N, C-alpha and C positions, 0 to 999 in steps of 0.2 A: 805432918806428913813427915816420918824420919828417913827418907829414902833408904828404906830398907825391903828387902824382897818381902812380900805378902804373898802367902799363900791360902788356899781355902779349899774346899771341898775334898778333902782327905788327902790333899798333897803334903809332901814332905820336905823338910831340909836335908839335904847330903852335901858331903864334900866332894872335891874333886876327883879324890882316891875312891870314893864311892861310887861315882860316874863308870869307873871302869868295869865294875861287876855287873851293870845293866846290860841284860842281854838283847842284842840287837836282832830284830825279826829278819827272817829269811828272805832275799830280794825275790821281787816276781819279774815278768818280763816288763812291766811297765812300772816299777817301782824299787827303787834301790836305797833302802835306808840307810844312815850314816849314824855309826856310834855316837852317843850323847858325847863321850869324853872327846870325841875328835873335833866335835864342834868348839868346847871350851879350850883345848890345846890350840887350835887354829888362832880362835878370837886372841888368845893371851899372846901368841908368837907375832900377829901380826900388828899389835897395839906394842909392844916392845921394839919389832922392826921400826915402826914410826916415831919412838922416841919417847913413848909413854910408859910410865911404871904401874904396875898394877898395886894400887895401895889395899884392895881389899876385893875379894869376891865370895858370892853366894849362888846356891843353886839348889833348884827345888824339882821333885820329880812329883807328877802325878799319881793318884791312887796305884794304878797298875804300871807306872814306870814308863809309861809310851810317849810322854811329853816331858820335856825339860824346860825350865824357867831359869834364869840366871840375871844376876846385876853383878857388873863389873864396875870399879871405882878406880879411875885413873889419876894420874900427875905427871904432868911433863918432866921428864928426866932434864 
């Protein structure tokens, strides 16, 4: 295994920049969707705040873009 993001079933690779263009569904009374880009930025920020440098990151979106998958690789600073 090469420790790379593996996608299937119509999923596609995207960049962090491309995550910004993914529409976020409207919230309902019981569900508050979070934009995919916010998740990626929070993970990156928290890692850096804890002394880890991101050496690479990979993202994938399901066919319809409703699910995001990601792999971050870190190195202690």
